[in-house]
N, CA, C, O and the ligand as a Tripos MOL2 file, in Angstrom:
@<TRIPOS>MOLECULE
protein
  296   294    70     0     0
PROTEIN
NO_CHARGES

@<TRIPOS>ATOM
      1 N           1.6480  -10.9250   -4.7020 N.3       1 MET1
      2 CA          2.2400   -9.7530   -4.1540 C.3       1 MET1
      3 C           3.2040  -10.3580   -3.2830 C.2       1 MET1
      4 O           4.2120   -9.6800   -3.0860 O.2       1 MET1
      5 N           3.1280  -11.6150   -2.6430 N.am      2 ASN2
      6 CA          4.3190  -12.0200   -1.8170 C.3       2 ASN2
      7 C           5.4420  -12.1590   -2.3510 C.2       2 ASN2
      8 O           6.3980  -12.0620   -1.5810 O.2       2 ASN2
      9 N           5.7160  -12.4080   -3.7020 N.am      3 ASP3
     10 CA          6.9470  -12.7010   -4.3580 C.3       3 ASP3
     11 C           7.3920  -11.8360   -5.0630 C.2       3 ASP3
     12 O           8.3010  -12.1180   -5.8440 O.2       3 ASP3
     13 N           6.7780  -10.2950   -4.9730 N.am      4 LYS4
     14 CA          7.2570   -9.1840   -5.5630 C.3       4 LYS4
     15 C           8.0960   -8.4820   -4.7760 C.2       4 LYS4
     16 O           7.8510   -8.3600   -3.5760 O.2       4 LYS4
     17 N           9.2760   -7.8900   -5.3910 N.am      5 PRO5
     18 CA         10.0960   -6.8550   -4.3840 C.3       5 PRO5
     19 C           9.1630   -5.7020   -4.2970 C.2       5 PRO5
     20 O           8.2210   -5.4640   -5.0530 O.2       5 PRO5
     21 N           9.6290   -4.9040   -3.0890 N.am      6 VAL6
     22 CA          9.1930   -3.7580   -2.7230 C.3       6 VAL6
     23 C          10.0410   -2.6840   -2.3960 C.2       6 VAL6
     24 O          10.7070   -2.6710   -1.3610 O.2       6 VAL6
     25 N          10.0470   -1.5150   -3.4840 N.am      7 GLU7
     26 CA         10.7360   -0.3570   -3.0360 C.3       7 GLU7
     27 C           9.9920    0.4060   -2.2290 C.2       7 GLU7
     28 O           8.8370    0.7260   -2.5110 O.2       7 GLU7
     29 N          10.7310    0.8370   -0.9170 N.am      8 VAL8
     30 CA         10.0690    1.9770   -0.0900 C.3       8 VAL8
     31 C          10.8450    3.4130   -0.4380 C.2       8 VAL8
     32 O          12.0640    3.5700   -0.3790 O.2       8 VAL8
     33 N          10.1270    4.1530   -0.7140 N.am      9 ILE9
     34 CA         10.7320    5.5640   -0.8800 C.3       9 ILE9
     35 C          10.2110    6.4930    0.1170 C.2       9 ILE9
     36 O           8.9890    6.5870    0.2340 O.2       9 ILE9
     37 N          11.0550    7.2520    0.9150 N.am     10 VAL10
     38 CA         10.6420    8.0940    1.7280 C.3      10 VAL10
     39 C          10.8200    9.4740    1.1020 C.2      10 VAL10
     40 O          11.9230   10.0200    1.1050 O.2      10 VAL10
     41 N           9.6530   10.0840    0.5210 N.am     11 ALA11
     42 CA          9.5880   11.0010   -0.2580 C.3      11 ALA11
     43 C          10.1180   12.4110    0.3620 C.2      11 ALA11
     44 O           9.7290   12.8500    1.4440 O.2      11 ALA11
     45 N          11.0770   13.0630   -0.4960 N.am     12 SER12
     46 CA         11.4750   14.2760   -0.1230 C.3      12 SER12
     47 C          10.5620   15.4040   -0.5180 C.2      12 SER12
     48 O           9.8180   15.3090   -1.4940 O.2      12 SER12
     49 N          10.6230   16.4970    0.2620 N.am     13 GLU13
     50 CA          9.7330   17.6440   -0.2150 C.3      13 GLU13
     51 C           9.9040   18.1590   -1.6090 C.2      13 GLU13
     52 O           9.0200   18.9290   -1.9840 O.2      13 GLU13
     53 N          10.8570   17.8890   -2.4430 N.am     14 GLU14
     54 CA         11.1210   18.0420   -3.4250 C.3      14 GLU14
     55 C          10.1880   17.0990   -4.6320 C.2      14 GLU14
     56 O           9.5500   17.4670   -5.6180 O.2      14 GLU14
     57 N          10.4470   15.7270   -4.0380 N.am     15 LEU15
     58 CA          9.6720   14.7370   -4.9080 C.3      15 LEU15
     59 C           8.1490   14.9570   -4.7620 C.2      15 LEU15
     60 O           7.4460   14.9600   -5.7720 O.2      15 LEU15
     61 N           7.6140   15.1420   -3.5150 N.am     16 LYS16
     62 CA          6.2910   15.3410   -3.1680 C.3      16 LYS16
     63 C           5.6340   16.7420   -3.8350 C.2      16 LYS16
     64 O           4.4180   16.8780   -3.9650 O.2      16 LYS16
     65 N           6.6930   17.8470   -4.2720 N.am     17 ALA17
     66 CA          6.0650   19.0670   -5.0370 C.3      17 ALA17
     67 C           6.1110   18.8400   -6.4380 C.2      17 ALA17
     68 O           5.5290   19.6210   -7.1900 O.2      17 ALA17
     69 N           6.8890   17.6230   -6.9820 N.am     18 SER18
     70 CA          6.9820   17.5130   -8.3720 C.3      18 SER18
     71 C           5.3640   17.3400   -8.9130 C.2      18 SER18
     72 O           4.3770   17.0290   -8.2470 O.2      18 SER18
     73 N           5.4490   17.6050  -10.1240 N.am     19 LYS19
     74 CA          4.1460   17.6360  -11.1820 C.3      19 LYS19
     75 C           3.8690   15.9640  -11.1590 C.2      19 LYS19
     76 O           2.8120   15.4350  -10.8170 O.2      19 LYS19
     77 N           5.1050   15.2700  -11.6150 N.am     20 GLU20
     78 CA          4.6630   13.7730  -11.7510 C.3      20 GLU20
     79 C           4.4320   13.1100  -10.6680 C.2      20 GLU20
     80 O           3.5700   12.2400  -10.7900 O.2      20 GLU20
     81 N           4.9490   13.2300   -9.5570 N.am     21 PHE21
     82 CA          4.2310   12.8120   -8.2480 C.3      21 PHE21
     83 C           2.8490   13.0970   -7.7640 C.2      21 PHE21
     84 O           2.0550   12.3210   -7.2320 O.2      21 PHE21
     85 N           2.7090   14.4460   -8.0720 N.am     22 LYS22
     86 CA          1.2800   14.7030   -7.7380 C.3      22 LYS22
     87 C           0.1090   14.1740   -8.5210 C.2      22 LYS22
     88 O          -1.0330   13.9430   -8.1260 O.2      22 LYS22
     89 N           0.6880   14.0210   -9.8260 N.am     23 ALA23
     90 CA         -0.4250   13.3600  -10.8770 C.3      23 ALA23
     91 C          -0.6320   11.9580  -10.3550 C.2      23 ALA23
     92 O          -1.7990   11.5770  -10.2660 O.2      23 ALA23
     93 N           0.4470   11.0470   -9.9570 N.am     24 LYS24
     94 CA          0.3290    9.9260   -9.3560 C.3      24 LYS24
     95 C          -0.5530    9.7280   -7.7870 C.2      24 LYS24
     96 O          -1.3780    8.8500   -7.5370 O.2      24 LYS24
     97 N          -0.1330   10.7130   -6.9690 N.am     25 ASN25
     98 CA         -0.8150   10.4310   -6.0170 C.3      25 ASN25
     99 C          -1.7520   11.8480   -5.5950 C.2      25 ASN25
    100 O          -1.3640   12.9130   -5.1140 O.2      25 ASN25
    101 N          -3.0250   11.4320   -5.9520 N.am     26 LEU26
    102 CA         -3.9510   12.3870   -5.8780 C.3      26 LEU26
    103 C          -4.3820   13.3180   -4.5750 C.2      26 LEU26
    104 O          -4.7360   14.4950   -4.5160 O.2      26 LEU26
    105 N          -4.2260   12.4330   -3.6870 N.am     27 THR27
    106 CA         -4.3700   12.9810   -2.2290 C.3      27 THR27
    107 C          -3.2220   13.7500   -1.5060 C.2      27 THR27
    108 O          -3.3760   14.5630   -0.5950 O.2      27 THR27
    109 N          -2.0730   13.3660   -2.0540 N.am     28 GLY28
    110 CA         -0.7510   14.0370   -1.5470 C.3      28 GLY28
    111 C          -0.5750   13.2960   -0.2530 C.2      28 GLY28
    112 O           0.2660   13.8090    0.4860 O.2      28 GLY28
    113 N          -1.1440   12.2490    0.1870 N.am     29 LYS29
    114 CA         -1.0460   11.7990    1.3980 C.3      29 LYS29
    115 C          -0.1500   10.3610    1.6160 C.2      29 LYS29
    116 O           0.0980    9.7460    0.5790 O.2      29 LYS29
    117 N           0.2460    9.9090    2.6300 N.am     30 TYR30
    118 CA          1.1450    8.7860    2.8290 C.3      30 TYR30
    119 C           0.4580    7.9660    3.8050 C.2      30 TYR30
    120 O          -0.2790    8.5650    4.5880 O.2      30 TYR30
    121 N           0.5720    6.5470    3.9200 N.am     31 PRO31
    122 CA          1.3580    5.9350    2.7690 C.3      31 PRO31
    123 C           0.8430    5.8890    1.5400 C.2      31 PRO31
    124 O          -0.3710    6.0910    1.5210 O.2      31 PRO31
    125 N           1.4000    5.6720    0.3960 N.am     32 PHE32
    126 CA          1.0570    5.4870   -0.9280 C.3      32 PHE32
    127 C           1.7020    4.4990   -1.8120 C.2      32 PHE32
    128 O           2.9130    4.6240   -1.9950 O.2      32 PHE32
    129 N           1.1370    3.6380   -2.3230 N.am     33 LEU33
    130 CA          1.5540    2.2570   -2.8950 C.3      33 LEU33
    131 C           1.2250    2.3090   -4.5330 C.2      33 LEU33
    132 O           0.0890    2.4380   -4.9880 O.2      33 LEU33
    133 N           2.3840    2.1880   -5.2900 N.am     34 GLU34
    134 CA          2.3480    2.0720   -6.7200 C.3      34 GLU34
    135 C           2.4470    0.3140   -7.1500 C.2      34 GLU34
    136 O           3.3850   -0.4230   -6.8460 O.2      34 GLU34
    137 N           1.3430   -0.0390   -7.8440 N.am     35 THR35
    138 CA          1.4840   -1.6200   -8.2870 C.3      35 THR35
    139 C           1.2630   -1.6260   -9.6800 C.2      35 THR35
    140 O           0.8340   -0.7120  -10.3840 O.2      35 THR35
    141 N           1.6340   -2.8520  -10.0140 N.am     36 GLU36
    142 CA          1.5300   -3.0580  -11.5060 C.3      36 GLU36
    143 C           0.1440   -2.7390  -12.0730 C.2      36 GLU36
    144 O          -0.0310   -2.5320  -13.2740 O.2      36 GLU36
    145 N          -0.9240   -2.7030  -11.0760 N.am     37 GLU37
    146 CA         -2.3550   -2.5900  -11.5080 C.3      37 GLU37
    147 C          -2.7360   -1.1990  -11.1120 C.2      37 GLU37
    148 O          -3.7740   -0.7550  -11.6030 O.2      37 GLU37
    149 N          -2.1430   -0.5530  -10.4100 N.am     38 GLY38
    150 CA         -2.4220    1.0320  -10.2700 C.3      38 GLY38
    151 C          -2.0360    1.4240   -8.8500 C.2      38 GLY38
    152 O          -1.4370    0.6770   -8.0760 O.2      38 GLY38
    153 N          -2.4240    2.6350   -8.5860 N.am     39 ASN39
    154 CA         -1.9400    3.0680   -7.4450 C.3      39 ASN39
    155 C          -2.8990    3.1640   -6.2690 C.2      39 ASN39
    156 O          -4.0960    3.3650   -6.4720 O.2      39 ASN39
    157 N          -2.3560    3.0120   -4.9320 N.am     40 LEU40
    158 CA         -3.2610    2.5400   -3.7590 C.3      40 LEU40
    159 C          -2.9900    3.8770   -2.6850 C.2      40 LEU40
    160 O          -1.8210    4.2290   -2.5280 O.2      40 LEU40
    161 N          -3.7980    4.4180   -2.1460 N.am     41 SER41
    162 CA         -3.5960    5.3640   -0.8950 C.3      41 SER41
    163 C          -4.5380    4.7860    0.1640 C.2      41 SER41
    164 O          -5.3530    3.9360   -0.1940 O.2      41 SER41
    165 N          -4.4900    5.1710    1.4000 N.am     42 GLU42
    166 CA         -5.1170    4.7940    2.3630 C.3      42 GLU42
    167 C          -4.2650    3.6460    3.2450 C.2      42 GLU42
    168 O          -3.9260    2.6520    2.6030 O.2      42 GLU42
    169 N          -3.9620    3.6890    4.3950 N.am     43 SER43
    170 CA         -3.1780    2.6040    4.7620 C.3      43 SER43
    171 C          -3.7110    1.1600    5.0040 C.2      43 SER43
    172 O          -3.0710    0.1170    4.8740 O.2      43 SER43
    173 N          -5.2880    1.3400    5.4610 N.am     44 VAL44
    174 CA         -5.8230   -0.0010    5.7670 C.3      44 VAL44
    175 C          -5.8950   -0.7510    4.0610 C.2      44 VAL44
    176 O          -5.6600   -1.9360    3.8210 O.2      44 VAL44
    177 N          -6.2400    0.1950    3.1460 N.am     45 ALA45
    178 CA         -6.2950   -0.3770    1.8720 C.3      45 ALA45
    179 C          -5.0010   -1.2170    1.4900 C.2      45 ALA45
    180 O          -4.9680   -2.3680    1.0550 O.2      45 ALA45
    181 N          -4.1010   -0.4860    1.7200 N.am     46 ILE46
    182 CA         -2.5140   -0.9410    1.2050 C.3      46 ILE46
    183 C          -2.3380   -2.3220    1.8600 C.2      46 ILE46
    184 O          -1.9990   -3.3380    1.2520 O.2      46 ILE46
    185 N          -2.6680   -2.2180    3.4630 N.am     47 ALA47
    186 CA         -2.2340   -3.3840    4.2170 C.3      47 ALA47
    187 C          -3.0830   -4.5480    3.7990 C.2      47 ALA47
    188 O          -2.6050   -5.6830    3.7720 O.2      47 ALA47
    189 N          -4.1710   -4.3310    3.5120 N.am     48 LYS48
    190 CA         -5.1590   -5.4170    2.7980 C.3      48 LYS48
    191 C          -4.5780   -6.1020    1.5080 C.2      48 LYS48
    192 O          -4.4620   -7.2830    1.1790 O.2      48 LYS48
    193 N          -4.2680   -4.9450    0.9190 N.am     49 TYR49
    194 CA         -3.7690   -5.5880   -0.8020 C.3      49 TYR49
    195 C          -2.4340   -6.2060   -0.4400 C.2      49 TYR49
    196 O          -2.1290   -7.2050   -1.0920 O.2      49 TYR49
    197 N          -1.6240   -5.8030    0.4460 N.am     50 ILE50
    198 CA         -0.1910   -6.7600    0.8280 C.3      50 ILE50
    199 C          -0.5740   -7.7600    1.3980 C.2      50 ILE50
    200 O           0.1020   -8.7480    1.1080 O.2      50 ILE50
    201 N          -1.6870   -8.0040    2.3610 N.am     51 ALA51
    202 CA         -1.9720   -9.3130    3.0520 C.3      51 ALA51
    203 C          -2.8380  -10.0510    2.2300 C.2      51 ALA51
    204 O          -3.0610  -11.1560    2.7230 O.2      51 ALA51
    205 N          -3.4460   -9.8440    1.0940 N.am     52 HIS52
    206 CA         -4.2330  -10.6300    0.3360 C.3      52 HIS52
    207 C          -3.6380  -11.8230   -0.1680 C.2      52 HIS52
    208 O          -2.6570  -11.7960   -0.9110 O.2      52 HIS52
    209 N          -4.2560  -12.9810    0.2510 N.am     53 GLY53
    210 CA         -3.4180  -14.2300   -0.3830 C.3      53 GLY53
    211 C          -2.4320  -14.7690    0.5600 C.2      53 GLY53
    212 O          -2.0860  -15.9480    0.4790 O.2      53 GLY53
    213 N          -1.8850  -13.8490    1.5920 N.am     54 HIS54
    214 CA         -0.9170  -14.5140    2.3360 C.3      54 HIS54
    215 C          -1.3490  -15.4130    3.5170 C.2      54 HIS54
    216 O          -2.2670  -15.0660    4.2590 O.2      54 HIS54
    217 N          -0.7010  -16.5290    3.6760 N.am     55 PRO55
    218 CA         -0.9560  -17.5360    4.4320 C.3      55 PRO55
    219 C          -1.5940  -17.0960    6.1210 C.2      55 PRO55
    220 O          -2.4640  -17.6950    6.7530 O.2      55 PRO55
    221 N          -0.8780  -15.9590    6.4970 N.am     56 THR56
    222 CA         -0.9050  -15.9780    7.8060 C.3      56 THR56
    223 C          -1.3140  -14.3440    8.1120 C.2      56 THR56
    224 O          -1.7790  -14.0560    9.2150 O.2      56 THR56
    225 N          -1.1550  -13.5140    7.2880 N.am     57 LEU57
    226 CA         -1.2300  -11.9140    7.5830 C.3      57 LEU57
    227 C          -2.5260  -11.5410    7.7340 C.2      57 LEU57
    228 O          -2.7420  -10.4400    8.2400 O.2      57 LEU57
    229 N          -3.5710  -12.3330    7.3520 N.am     58 ASN58
    230 CA         -4.9970  -11.9840    7.1920 C.3      58 ASN58
    231 C          -5.4880  -12.7360    8.5010 C.2      58 ASN58
    232 O          -6.6050  -12.3590    8.8550 O.2      58 ASN58
    233 N          -5.0780  -13.4330    9.0720 N.am     59 GLY59
    234 CA         -5.4480  -14.3840   10.1590 C.3      59 GLY59
    235 C          -5.5280  -15.7810    9.5990 C.2      59 GLY59
    236 O          -5.4490  -16.0350    8.3970 O.2      59 GLY59
    237 N          -5.6930  -16.6750   10.5660 N.am     60 THR60
    238 CA         -5.7480  -18.1510   10.0430 C.3      60 THR60
    239 C          -7.1040  -18.7890   10.0020 C.2      60 THR60
    240 O          -7.3480  -19.8810    9.4880 O.2      60 THR60
    241 N          -8.0260  -17.9380   10.6420 N.am     61 ASN61
    242 CA         -9.3460  -18.3440   10.5920 C.3      61 ASN61
    243 C         -10.2930  -17.0110   10.7410 C.2      61 ASN61
    244 O          -9.7860  -15.9240   11.0200 O.2      61 ASN61
    245 N         -11.7860  -17.1790   10.5240 N.am     62 THR62
    246 CA        -12.2920  -16.1230   10.5320 C.3      62 THR62
    247 C         -12.4490  -15.3210   11.6970 C.2      62 THR62
    248 O         -12.7930  -14.1470   11.5590 O.2      62 THR62
    249 N         -12.2440  -15.7910   12.8090 N.am     63 PHE63
    250 CA        -11.7850  -14.7560   13.8520 C.3      63 PHE63
    251 C         -10.9390  -13.8500   13.9020 C.2      63 PHE63
    252 O         -11.2030  -12.6880   14.2100 O.2      63 PHE63
    253 N          -9.5580  -14.3820   13.5330 N.am     64 GLU64
    254 CA         -8.5060  -13.8090   13.4330 C.3      64 GLU64
    255 C          -8.6370  -12.7550   12.2020 C.2      64 GLU64
    256 O          -8.1890  -11.6080   12.2150 O.2      64 GLU64
    257 N          -9.2670  -13.3110   11.2470 N.am     65 ALA65
    258 CA         -9.4350  -12.2260   10.3220 C.3      65 ALA65
    259 C         -10.0900  -10.8250   10.4890 C.2      65 ALA65
    260 O          -9.7500   -9.7420   10.0130 O.2      65 ALA65
    261 N         -11.2550  -11.1980   11.4000 N.am     66 ALA66
    262 CA        -11.9260  -10.0870   11.9320 C.3      66 ALA66
    263 C         -11.2730   -9.1160   12.8030 C.2      66 ALA66
    264 O         -11.5060   -7.9100   12.7210 O.2      66 ALA66
    265 N         -10.4440   -9.6410   13.6510 N.am     67 LYS67
    266 CA         -9.2730   -8.9960   14.6110 C.3      67 LYS67
    267 C          -8.3130   -8.1070   13.7240 C.2      67 LYS67
    268 O          -8.0760   -6.9320   14.0040 O.2      67 LYS67
    269 N          -7.7980   -8.7420   12.6660 N.am     68 VAL68
    270 CA         -6.8940   -7.9200   11.7520 C.3      68 VAL68
    271 C          -7.7380   -6.7580   11.1780 C.2      68 VAL68
    272 O          -7.2260   -5.6520   11.0100 O.2      68 VAL68
    273 N          -9.0600   -7.0150   10.8720 N.am     69 ASN69
    274 CA         -9.7880   -5.7820   10.2310 C.3      69 ASN69
    275 C         -10.0290   -4.7810   11.0100 C.2      69 ASN69
    276 O         -10.5970   -3.7810   10.5720 O.2      69 ASN69
    277 N1         -6.3520    8.0330    6.2910 N.3      70 GSH70
    278 C1         -5.0570    8.0820    5.7290 C.3      70 GSH70
    279 C2         -4.3270    9.1510    6.3970 C.3      70 GSH70
    280 C3         -3.1490    9.3880    5.7310 C.3      70 GSH70
    281 C4         -2.1420   10.7380    6.3760 C.2      70 GSH70
    282 O1         -2.9570   11.6750    6.7900 O.2      70 GSH70
    283 N2         -1.1060   10.7070    6.1440 N.am     70 GSH70
    284 C5         -0.2390   11.8350    6.6810 C.3      70 GSH70
    285 C6          0.9560   11.1230    7.3640 C.3      70 GSH70
    286 S1          0.6330   10.1770    8.6910 S.3      70 GSH70
    287 C7          0.0540   12.4930    5.5440 C.2      70 GSH70
    288 O2          0.1970   12.0870    4.3840 O.2      70 GSH70
    289 N3          0.4210   13.8670    5.9470 N.am     70 GSH70
    290 C8          0.3420   14.8260    4.6740 C.3      70 GSH70
    291 C9          2.1970   14.8740    4.3860 C.2      70 GSH70
    292 O3          2.9770   14.3100    5.2100 O.co2    70 GSH70
    293 O4          2.6350   15.5530    3.5180 O.co2    70 GSH70
    294 C10        -4.3940    6.6570    6.0660 C.2      70 GSH70
    295 O5         -4.8450    5.7370    6.6900 O.co2    70 GSH70
    296 O6         -3.5300    6.4610    5.1150 O.co2    70 GSH70
@<TRIPOS>BOND
     1     1     2 1
     2     2     3 1
     3     3     4 2
     4     3     5 am
     5     5     6 1
     6     6     7 1
     7     7     8 2
     8     7     9 am
     9     9    10 1
    10    10    11 1
    11    11    12 2
    12    11    13 am
    13    13    14 1
    14    14    15 1
    15    15    16 2
    16    15    17 am
    17    17    18 1
    18    18    19 1
    19    19    20 2
    20    19    21 am
    21    21    22 1
    22    22    23 1
    23    23    24 2
    24    23    25 am
    25    25    26 1
    26    26    27 1
    27    27    28 2
    28    27    29 am
    29    29    30 1
    30    30    31 1
    31    31    32 2
    32    31    33 am
    33    33    34 1
    34    34    35 1
    35    35    36 2
    36    35    37 am
    37    37    38 1
    38    38    39 1
    39    39    40 2
    40    39    41 am
    41    41    42 1
    42    42    43 1
    43    43    44 2
    44    43    45 am
    45    45    46 1
    46    46    47 1
    47    47    48 2
    48    47    49 am
    49    49    50 1
    50    50    51 1
    51    51    52 2
    52    51    53 am
    53    53    54 1
    54    54    55 1
    55    55    56 2
    56    55    57 am
    57    57    58 1
    58    58    59 1
    59    59    60 2
    60    59    61 am
    61    61    62 1
    62    62    63 1
    63    63    64 2
    64    63    65 am
    65    65    66 1
    66    66    67 1
    67    67    68 2
    68    67    69 am
    69    69    70 1
    70    70    71 1
    71    71    72 2
    72    71    73 am
    73    73    74 1
    74    74    75 1
    75    75    76 2
    76    75    77 am
    77    77    78 1
    78    78    79 1
    79    79    80 2
    80    79    81 am
    81    81    82 1
    82    82    83 1
    83    83    84 2
    84    83    85 am
    85    85    86 1
    86    86    87 1
    87    87    88 2
    88    87    89 am
    89    89    90 1
    90    90    91 1
    91    91    92 2
    92    91    93 am
    93    93    94 1
    94    94    95 1
    95    95    96 2
    96    95    97 am
    97    97    98 1
    98    98    99 1
    99    99   100 2
   100    99   101 am
   101   101   102 1
   102   102   103 1
   103   103   104 2
   104   103   105 am
   105   105   106 1
   106   106   107 1
   107   107   108 2
   108   107   109 am
   109   109   110 1
   110   110   111 1
   111   111   112 2
   112   111   113 am
   113   113   114 1
   114   114   115 1
   115   115   116 2
   116   115   117 am
   117   117   118 1
   118   118   119 1
   119   119   120 2
   120   119   121 am
   121   121   122 1
   122   122   123 1
   123   123   124 2
   124   123   125 am
   125   125   126 1
   126   126   127 1
   127   127   128 2
   128   127   129 am
   129   129   130 1
   130   130   131 1
   131   131   132 2
   132   131   133 am
   133   133   134 1
   134   134   135 1
   135   135   136 2
   136   135   137 am
   137   137   138 1
   138   138   139 1
   139   139   140 2
   140   139   141 am
   141   141   142 1
   142   142   143 1
   143   143   144 2
   144   143   145 am
   145   145   146 1
   146   146   147 1
   147   147   148 2
   148   147   149 am
   149   149   150 1
   150   150   151 1
   151   151   152 2
   152   151   153 am
   153   153   154 1
   154   154   155 1
   155   155   156 2
   156   155   157 am
   157   157   158 1
   158   158   159 1
   159   159   160 2
   160   159   161 am
   161   161   162 1
   162   162   163 1
   163   163   164 2
   164   163   165 am
   165   165   166 1
   166   166   167 1
   167   167   168 2
   168   167   169 am
   169   169   170 1
   170   170   171 1
   171   171   172 2
   172   171   173 am
   173   173   174 1
   174   174   175 1
   175   175   176 2
   176   175   177 am
   177   177   178 1
   178   178   179 1
   179   179   180 2
   180   179   181 am
   181   181   182 1
   182   182   183 1
   183   183   184 2
   184   183   185 am
   185   185   186 1
   186   186   187 1
   187   187   188 2
   188   187   189 am
   189   189   190 1
   190   190   191 1
   191   191   192 2
   192   191   193 am
   193   193   194 1
   194   194   195 1
   195   195   196 2
   196   195   197 am
   197   197   198 1
   198   198   199 1
   199   199   200 2
   200   199   201 am
   201   201   202 1
   202   202   203 1
   203   203   204 2
   204   203   205 am
   205   205   206 1
   206   206   207 1
   207   207   208 2
   208   207   209 am
   209   209   210 1
   210   210   211 1
   211   211   212 2
   212   211   213 am
   213   213   214 1
   214   214   215 1
   215   215   216 2
   216   215   217 am
   217   217   218 1
   218   218   219 1
   219   219   220 2
   220   219   221 am
   221   221   222 1
   222   222   223 1
   223   223   224 2
   224   223   225 am
   225   225   226 1
   226   226   227 1
   227   227   228 2
   228   227   229 am
   229   229   230 1
   230   230   231 1
   231   231   232 2
   232   231   233 am
   233   233   234 1
   234   234   235 1
   235   235   236 2
   236   235   237 am
   237   237   238 1
   238   238   239 1
   239   239   240 2
   240   239   241 am
   241   241   242 1
   242   242   243 1
   243   243   244 2
   244   243   245 am
   245   245   246 1
   246   246   247 1
   247   247   248 2
   248   247   249 am
   249   249   250 1
   250   250   251 1
   251   251   252 2
   252   251   253 am
   253   253   254 1
   254   254   255 1
   255   255   256 2
   256   255   257 am
   257   257   258 1
   258   258   259 1
   259   259   260 2
   260   259   261 am
   261   261   262 1
   262   262   263 1
   263   263   264 2
   264   263   265 am
   265   265   266 1
   266   266   267 1
   267   267   268 2
   268   267   269 am
   269   269   270 1
   270   270   271 1
   271   271   272 2
   272   271   273 am
   273   273   274 1
   274   274   275 1
   275   275   276 2
   276   277   278 1
   277   278   279 1
   278   278   294 1
   279   279   280 1
   280   280   281 1
   281   281   282 2
   282   281   283 1
   283   283   284 1
   284   284   285 1
   285   284   287 1
   286   285   286 1
   287   287   288 2
   288   287   289 1
   289   289   290 1
   290   290   291 1
   291   291   292 2
   292   291   293 1
   293   294   295 2
   294   294   296 1
@<TRIPOS>SUBSTRUCTURE
     1 MET1         2 RESIDUE 1 A MET
     2 ASN2         6 RESIDUE 1 A ASN
     3 ASP3        10 RESIDUE 1 A ASP
     4 LYS4        14 RESIDUE 1 A LYS
     5 PRO5        18 RESIDUE 1 A PRO
     6 VAL6        22 RESIDUE 1 A VAL
     7 GLU7        26 RESIDUE 1 A GLU
     8 VAL8        30 RESIDUE 1 A VAL
     9 ILE9        34 RESIDUE 1 A ILE
    10 VAL10       38 RESIDUE 1 A VAL
    11 ALA11       42 RESIDUE 1 A ALA
    12 SER12       46 RESIDUE 1 A SER
    13 GLU13       50 RESIDUE 1 A GLU
    14 GLU14       54 RESIDUE 1 A GLU
    15 LEU15       58 RESIDUE 1 A LEU
    16 LYS16       62 RESIDUE 1 A LYS
    17 ALA17       66 RESIDUE 1 A ALA
    18 SER18       70 RESIDUE 1 A SER
    19 LYS19       74 RESIDUE 1 A LYS
    20 GLU20       78 RESIDUE 1 A GLU
    21 PHE21       82 RESIDUE 1 A PHE
    22 LYS22       86 RESIDUE 1 A LYS
    23 ALA23       90 RESIDUE 1 A ALA
    24 LYS24       94 RESIDUE 1 A LYS
    25 ASN25       98 RESIDUE 1 A ASN
    26 LEU26      102 RESIDUE 1 A LEU
    27 THR27      106 RESIDUE 1 A THR
    28 GLY28      110 RESIDUE 1 A GLY
    29 LYS29      114 RESIDUE 1 A LYS
    30 TYR30      118 RESIDUE 1 A TYR
    31 PRO31      122 RESIDUE 1 A PRO
    32 PHE32      126 RESIDUE 1 A PHE
    33 LEU33      130 RESIDUE 1 A LEU
    34 GLU34      134 RESIDUE 1 A GLU
    35 THR35      138 RESIDUE 1 A THR
    36 GLU36      142 RESIDUE 1 A GLU
    37 GLU37      146 RESIDUE 1 A GLU
    38 GLY38      150 RESIDUE 1 A GLY
    39 ASN39      154 RESIDUE 1 A ASN
    40 LEU40      158 RESIDUE 1 A LEU
    41 SER41      162 RESIDUE 1 A SER
    42 GLU42      166 RESIDUE 1 A GLU
    43 SER43      170 RESIDUE 1 A SER
    44 VAL44      174 RESIDUE 1 A VAL
    45 ALA45      178 RESIDUE 1 A ALA
    46 ILE46      182 RESIDUE 1 A ILE
    47 ALA47      186 RESIDUE 1 A ALA
    48 LYS48      190 RESIDUE 1 A LYS
    49 TYR49      194 RESIDUE 1 A TYR
    50 ILE50      198 RESIDUE 1 A ILE
    51 ALA51      202 RESIDUE 1 A ALA
    52 HIS52      206 RESIDUE 1 A HIS
    53 GLY53      210 RESIDUE 1 A GLY
    54 HIS54      214 RESIDUE 1 A HIS
    55 PRO55      218 RESIDUE 1 A PRO
    56 THR56      222 RESIDUE 1 A THR
    57 LEU57      226 RESIDUE 1 A LEU
    58 ASN58      230 RESIDUE 1 A ASN
    59 GLY59      234 RESIDUE 1 A GLY
    60 THR60      238 RESIDUE 1 A THR
    61 ASN61      242 RESIDUE 1 A ASN
    62 THR62      246 RESIDUE 1 A THR
    63 PHE63      250 RESIDUE 1 A PHE
    64 GLU64      254 RESIDUE 1 A GLU
    65 ALA65      258 RESIDUE 1 A ALA
    66 ALA66      262 RESIDUE 1 A ALA
    67 LYS67      266 RESIDUE 1 A LYS
    68 VAL68      270 RESIDUE 1 A VAL
    69 ASN69      274 RESIDUE 1 A ASN
    70 GSH70      277 GROUP 0 **** ****
């Protein structure tokens, strides 16, 4: 994930109302992340996905990792 570009889209009401977007984002809530592996919702799941494998975002030891969680 660290070396992949991220495109941030602030969804307009028109985009949110589109059939294509509703099919991707079943909950209709934000944040929402599209990845090559599939789509994710829930902010904590998205944050953990982004932080996975990063040298410091998940903390540098078990205690820090617990604080992040
Ligand atoms: N538990 C979800 C809550 C997501 C949520 O309620 N997001 C709000 C915005 S903060 C939302 O999408 N509301 C509907 C909308 O904006 O159309 C998470 O942590 O991601």
